[in-house]
C-alpha angles and dihedrals in degrees: 000000000000110000118194099154112154124217110291123215128202117265104276098219091064092063097057096099139007119260114277111187135350123257132185122289116229141191121214130194116202137200112195146165115228129195137176135047130120143174133199133247100240091208103046104017091238114158109241108209125205106221118238114252147156120281140193127218143175130200131190113203119197127192118267105155140322096295104021138062134190114236138205107198132190124178131177131195129180111199139133138249117235121215144151119249112241096213118082126295090047100216132166118265141173139215120200113248130190122197119195124179124196114183140170112210141108150249126240121200098205100186101048145330126333113281108049142044134019123343144170123228137192146154149178128226142093143317121217111205114191119189114189121214143083110307095009131106145161133309124199114199137167116262146166138208132207126184151152130225149162127229123208118192117231098197124298100311107044142029137195121232127198113191145170119201135185120203127197123186126189110231106162097175125140094194144330095061112169089000112142097157140352100346120188092194115058109205129196137170145158109202127015114203134180139168133201147179116227139192117196141181113217125201120191123213 
């Protein structure tokens, strides 16, 4: 595995004030649909699109103060990368691709206390990109996410979250991305971006 993860700093918004009072922790399981993301064929210049697909995610929110929480976030997508084979006949082909985000960040309920209403969310961390195929491997790169959401309480013991998140991963490769051997497809990229809509069920504890 090639690891080029730069130094990661805490989410700045969480350091604006000292904690005031404790609130409940919560764990949230999400179902989502993610779109976007592409690379480039370093040889031909062809755009290599990552197909949209369903995703799953889990978040652990820990108390920070009356309107903010710290968040540990993990999200996983299984998709595939579309490309055109260079050898004749030039036919369409795919390679399976898995995208996993793991971020440390937080949520901020800007119209009231933690637990109900609109909020913003964000985090910093890493993206693990795993391309399956002979001669290909994994890449670990620094990344971030930003999003907005709304939480509806479903009684005392559960809540519904509706969220939209945007992800950005720094790639900075001019060729040989994912290559761990003799790679027929030479891949490059600068910035890998994706967006998704999410629905989650949150359980406080």
